[in-house]
C-alpha positions in Angstrom: 17.4 15.9 14.4 18.6 13.6 16.9 21.5 11.0 15.7 20.4 8.1 14.3 18.3 10.0 11.0 19.6 12.1 8.5 16.5 15.2 8.0 14.0 15.2 5.4 12.7 16.6 3.5 9.1 16.6 1.7 8.6 17.4 -1.9 8.2 16.7 -5.5 5.2 14.0 -6.0 2.6 15.8 -8.2 -0.6 16.0 -5.7 -4.4 13.4 -7.5 -4.5 15.5 -10.3 -1.3 15.3 -12.1 -1.1 15.8 -15.9 0.1 12.0 -16.0 -2.0 9.2 -14.1 0.4 7.5 -12.4 -2.0 4.6 -11.0 -5.0 3.6 -11.0 -6.9 4.2 -8.2 -5.2 8.0 -8.6 -7.3 7.5 -11.7 -10.3 6.9 -9.4 -10.2 9.2 -7.0 -9.6 11.7 -9.5 -12.7 10.6 -11.5 -14.8 10.7 -7.9 -13.6 15.0 -7.7 -14.4 15.7 -10.9 -11.0 16.6 -12.4 -9.8 13.0 -13.9 -5.7 13.6 -15.3 -5.3 13.2 -18.9 -3.5 10.3 -19.8 -1.0 9.0 -22.6 -2.2 8.6 -25.8 -1.1 5.5 -26.8 -1.7 4.8 -30.7 -1.3 2.0 -31.2 -1.5 -1.4 -29.2 -0.1 -4.7 -30.3 -2.9 -7.5 -30.6 -1.0 -9.5 -27.9 -1.3 -6.8 -25.2 -4.7 -6.7 -26.3 -5.4 -10.0 -25.8 -3.6 -10.0 -22.4 -5.6 -7.4 -21.5 -9.3 -8.4 -21.6 -8.1 -12.2 -19.4 -6.9 -9.9 -16.7 -10.1 -8.1 -17.4 -11.9 -11.7 -17.2 -9.7 -12.9 -14.2 -11.0 -9.7 -12.3 -14.8 -10.3 -13.0 -14.5 -14.4 -12.1 -12.4 -13.4 -9.0 -15.6 -10.8 -7.6 -18.1 -13.0 -8.9 -15.8 -15.3 -6.4 -15.8 -12.8 -3.5 -19.8 -12.2 -4.4 -20.4 -15.9 -3.6 -18.4 -16.0 -0.6 -19.8 -13.1 1.5 -21.6 -13.9 4.9 -25.6 -12.1 5.5 -24.0 -10.3 7.9 -22.3 -8.0 5.3 -18.8 -9.1 5.7 -15.8 -11.0 4.6 -14.1 -14.0 6.6 -14.6 -12.8 9.9 -16.9 -9.9 11.8 -13.6 -9.3 14.4 -11.4 -8.0 11.8 -13.2 -5.1 8.8 -10.3 -5.0 7.2 -10.6 -8.1 5.5 -14.4 -7.2 4.2 -12.3 -3.1 3.1 -9.7 -4.9 1.4 -12.6 -6.9 -0.9 -14.3 -3.7 -1.3 -11.7 -1.5 -2.1 -11.2 -5.1 -5.2 -14.9 -3.9 -6.3 -14.1 0.0 -6.9 -10.7 -0.4 -9.0 -12.6 -2.7 -10.9 -13.5 -1.7 -15.3 -16.5 0.0 -15.8 -17.4 -0.4 -11.8 -17.1 3.8 -11.8 -20.1 4.6 -15.0 -22.4 1.5 -12.9 -25.0 4.0 -11.4 -26.0 1.1 -8.3 -24.3 -1.1 -6.4 -24.9 -4.7 -5.8 -26.0 -6.1 -2.7 -22.8 -7.8 -1.4 -21.2 -3.6 -1.6 -24.3 -2.1 0.2 -24.1 -5.1 2.9 -20.2 -5.1 3.4 -20.2 -0.9 3.8 -23.2 -1.3 5.8 -20.8 -4.1 7.8 -18.0 -1.1 8.6 -20.0 1.6 9.4 -21.4 -1.4 12.0 -17.8 -1.5 12.3 -16.7 3.0 13.6 -15.8 3.4 16.9 -17.0 6.2 19.7 -13.0 7.4 19.1 -13.0 7.6 15.3 -11.3 4.0 15.3 -12.9 1.8 11.9 -12.6 -2.1 14.3 -13.8 -4.3 16.8 -11.7 -5.2 19.5 -7.7 -5.4 18.3 -5.3 -4.7 15.1 -6.9 -0.8 15.7 -4.4 0.7 13.0 -4.8 -1.5 10.5 -7.8 -1.7 10.4 -8.8 1.1 10.6 -7.1 2.7 7.7 -7.7 -0.1 5.2 -11.6 0.5 6.1 -10.8 4.4 5.5 -9.6 3.8 2.2 -12.6 2.1 0.9 -14.7 4.6 2.6 -13.2 7.1 0.6 -13.5 5.0 -2.9 -17.2 4.4 -2.0 -17.4 8.1 -2.6 -21.5 8.0 -0.2 -22.4 11.2 1.0 -23.2 10.0 4.4 -19.6 8.6 4.9 -18.1 11.4 5.2 -18.2 11.8 9.2 -16.5 8.8 10.0 -14.2 9.7 7.2 -12.9 12.5 9.6 -12.8 11.4 12.6 -11.0 8.2 10.7 -8.5 10.9 9.7 -8.4 12.5 13.6 -7.5 8.5 14.8 -5.2 7.3 13.3 -3.2 10.5 13.1 -3.7 9.9 17.1 -1.7 6.8 16.9 0.9 8.5 15.1 3.9 7.6 17.8 5.5 9.9 20.3 7.8 12.4 18.0 9.2 13.5 22.2 10.5 17.0 22.2 8.8 20.1 20.3 11.2 20.0 17.0 12.7 17.0 18.1 13.3 13.2 17.5 13.9 11.7 19.3 14.4 8.3 18.5 14.0 5.6 15.6 10.9 4.9 15.8 9.2 8.1 16.1 6.7 9.5 13.7 5.7 5.4 12.6 2.8 4.0 13.2 2.0 0.6 15.0 -1.0 -1.9 15.7 -2.5 0.8 18.0 -2.3 3.6 20.5 -0.3 1.3 23.4 1.3 0.4 20.6 5.0 1.4 21.6 7.1 -0.5 18.1 5.7 1.4 14.5 6.2 -0.6 11.5 7.0 0.0 8.0 3.5 -2.0 7.3 1.1 0.2 9.0 2.5 3.0 8.2 2.8 2.5 5.1 -1.4 2.2 4.9 -1.7 4.8 7.5 -0.3 7.6 4.9 -2.1 5.7 2.2 -5.0 6.1 4.0 -4.4 9.4 5.0 -3.2 11.0 1.2 -5.8 9.5 -0.5 -8.4 10.7 2.3 -6.8 14.0 2.3 -9.1 16.1 -0.1 -11.9 16.2 2.8 -9.9 18.1 4.7 -9.2 20.9 2.0 -10.3 23.4 3.9 -7.9 24.0 6.8 -9.8 26.3 8.9 -12.1 23.1 9.7 -11.9 21.8 13.3 -11.0 18.0 11.7 -8.2 19.5 9.7 -4.7 18.0 11.3 -2.7 16.5 9.8 -0.4 13.9 10.3 3.5 14.9 11.0 5.1 14.1 7.3 8.0 15.0 8.5 8.3 12.8 11.6 6.6 10.1 9.1 9.5 10.5 6.6 12.2 10.3 9.0 11.0 6.8 10.7 9.9 5.4 6.9 14.0 6.5 6.8 14.9 4.4 9.8 13.4 1.8 8.3 15.9 2.0 5.0 19.4 -0.1 4.8 20.7 3.7 3.5 23.5 4.8 6.2 23.7 8.0 4.3 20.0 9.1 6.0 19.8 6.4 8.9 22.5 6.1 11.0 21.5 2.6 13.4 23.9 0.5 14.1 22.0 -2.1 11.7 22.2 -0.3 8.5 24.3 -1.3 5.6 25.4 -0.3 2.6 26.7 -3.3 1.4 25.7 -4.8 -2.4 23.0 -6.8 -1.1 20.6 -4.7 0.9 21.9 -1.3 0.1 18.3 0.9 0.4 16.1 -2.3 0.5 14.0 -1.8 3.7 13.2 -4.0 7.0 10.0 -4.5 9.0 10.5 -1.8 11.8 14.2 -0.4 12.9 15.8 -3.1 14.4 13.7 -5.9 13.3 13.3 -7.5 9.9 11.9 -10.6 8.9 14.7 -12.1 7.0 16.7 -12.1 9.5 20.6 -10.9 9.7 23.7 -11.1 7.9 27.6 -11.1 8.7 29.5 -8.4 6.3 32.9 -9.5 5.5 33.2 -6.3 7.9 32.1 -8.2 11.0 29.5 -6.0 11.0 26.2 -7.6 11.7 23.1 -6.4 9.4 19.4 -6.6 8.6 18.2 -8.0 5.7 16.2 -6.2 2.8 13.3 -8.1 1.5 10.8 -7.4 -1.3 7.9 -6.5 0.4 8.9 -4.0 3.1 11.1 -2.7 0.1 7.7 -2.1 -1.8 6.1 -0.8 1.5 8.8 2.1 1.8 9.0 3.3 -2.2 5.3 4.0 -1.6 5.1 5.2 1.6 7.6 7.9 -0.1 5.6 8.7 -3.0 2.8 9.4 -0.3 5.3 11.7 1.8 5.8 13.9 -1.9 10.1 12.8 -1.8 10.9 13.2 -5.9 12.1 10.6 -8.2 15.7 11.6 -7.6 15.5 12.1 -3.7 18.7 9.8 -3.0 16.1 7.8 -1.1 14.1 6.9 -3.8 16.8 6.2 -5.7 18.0 3.4 -3.6 15.2 2.2 -3.0 14.7 2.0 -6.8 17.6 -0.1 -7.5 17.5 -2.0 -5.1 14.3 -2.7 -6.1 15.8 -3.0 -10.0 18.4 -6.0 -8.5 15.5 -8.1 -6.8 13.2 -8.4 -9.5 10.7 -11.1 -9.2 7.7 -12.3 -9.7 8.3 -15.9 -9.0 8.6 -14.7 -5.3 8.6 -11.8 -1.8 12.7 -11.1 -2.3 14.5 -12.9 0.8 11.6 -13.9 1.9 10.3 -16.7 -0.4 6.9 -17.6 -0.2 5.9 -16.2 3.5 3.6 -13.0 2.2 4.2 -13.6 -1.7 0.9 -12.1 -2.3 1.0 -8.8 0.4 3.8 -8.8 -1.8 2.4 -8.6 -5.3 -0.1 -5.9 -4.0 2.1 -3.5 -3.1 4.1 -4.5 -5.8 1.9 -3.3 -7.7 1.0 -0.1 -6.0 4.4 1.3 -5.4 5.2 0.6 -8.9 2.2 2.2 -10.8 2.4 5.5 -8.4 5.4 5.8 -8.8 5.5 5.6 -12.9 7.6 2.8 -13.5 5.6 1.2 -16.8 9.1 -0.1 -18.0 12.4 -0.4 -16.5 16.2 -2.6 -16.7 17.0 -4.9 -13.8 20.9 -4.9 -12.7 21.5 -7.2 -15.7 20.0 -5.1 -18.4 17.1 -6.5 -18.4 13.8 -4.8 -20.1 11.1 -6.0 -17.9 7.3 -4.5 -18.3 5.9 -5.1 -14.6 2.2 -5.2 -15.3 2.9 -8.0 -18.4 4.9 -10.1 -15.8 2.5 -9.8 -12.9 -1.3 -10.0 -15.0 0.4 -13.2 -16.7 1.7 -14.9 -13.1 -1.6 -14.4 -11.3 -3.1 -15.1 -14.0 -1.4 -18.6 -14.1 -2.6 -18.2 -9.9 -5.8 -18.4 -9.9 -8.6 -21.2 -9.6 -10.7 -22.0 -12.0 -13.6 -21.2 -9.3 -11.9 -17.8 -9.2 -10.0 -17.5 -6.1 -7.1 -17.5 -4.9 -5.3 -18.8 -2.0 -1.7 -19.4 -0.5 -0.1 -22.8 0.1 1.7 -21.1 2.9 0.4 -19.8 5.9 2.2 -17.1 7.3 0.3 -13.6 7.9 -2.8 -15.0 6.9 -2.4 -16.0 3.2 -4.0 -19.3 3.6 -7.5 -17.4 3.8 -8.8 -17.2 0.1 -10.8 -13.2 0.6 -7.6 -12.0 1.8 -5.0 -13.2 -0.8 -8.1 -13.0 -3.3 -8.5 -9.6 -2.8 -4.7 -8.6 -2.7 -5.2 -10.5 -5.9 -7.6 -8.6 -7.6 -6.6 -5.3 -6.6 -3.1 -6.1 -8.3 -4.9 -6.7 -11.5 -6.5 -3.4 -11.5 -3.3 -1.4 -10.9 -1.6 -3.3 -13.8 -4.7 -3.2 -15.5 -5.2 0.6 -16.6 -2.1 1.0 -18.3 -1.5 -2.1 -20.0 
């Protein structure tokens, strides 16, 4: 390893068929593969919890109904130029309660998948003209959840395409820069970021059963050790990240930024005179989620540090350090990260015990419009697009619903 970040280790989290279910997404995949994990037995459920669960189901039904009514006749949602938006809508459908028991897909879903397949490129990517990594990663996850035999070739080729986007690793056996091992928007993007990397890790992790046979020509895999190197180089944790900006001050220690040397939350001047980059909410959950996909143990100091930051900054009222910006993306990565990590409740720094599923569900139910949609008042990162935000919200509710 170089002098930027400490050497990573990779082991620990269970595979996608653990004895304890750690999230609705894994449950869905396990069912698809015929090996659903056994769920914890809950002998008593309070009336208030049953009521909220029913409200969440109603909100999900209304949200999907609105999405169906607002699909383009050509099968896409919002725009034909970015298949990721359509893929998010399809993912929100596939994760709905009861959908796996249905034998037939609605016409809207069939049209959506037909549109996604029309976006498959000769290089294996699933995109139109730009943002090849993001579009391919989100589309790959939707295809895996679609569970159609005719998707297999596209899935294998999309995996190879994403793996090929991993940034230059330098000399064999070495990682030469803080950005090495990450993934950006395209092969030509020399500045990988944690958001694109986390989407890619999710898609590769959830599709890995397609390459169980290591002798297949399509069985190549990401350099996961290098990916972990990149993830930790986005974390404010000097013990594992030796970049000059990394800080262990109480405000930032353990949290994540967008990319090595770049934080959407800006910087802060420390009493020592150093300038540190500020950790913020959505990227900190994306960092936790990425560590889960990379199989780091919960007791790993990098995982423990980000969980401590998230406990200290827990809220469903804003994206910590960014306020209203990226709020619905924050809800999305929060729900996935905490569900897959396995945290149903935890204590905040001030001693409160919080149950994030209920908190997030109530928040999203109250933000839902009467027609079933969600839309943000802040336009940053496309969040004034009701299709995108409604898809984010539905997935977040679905991740919370399973073990509420």
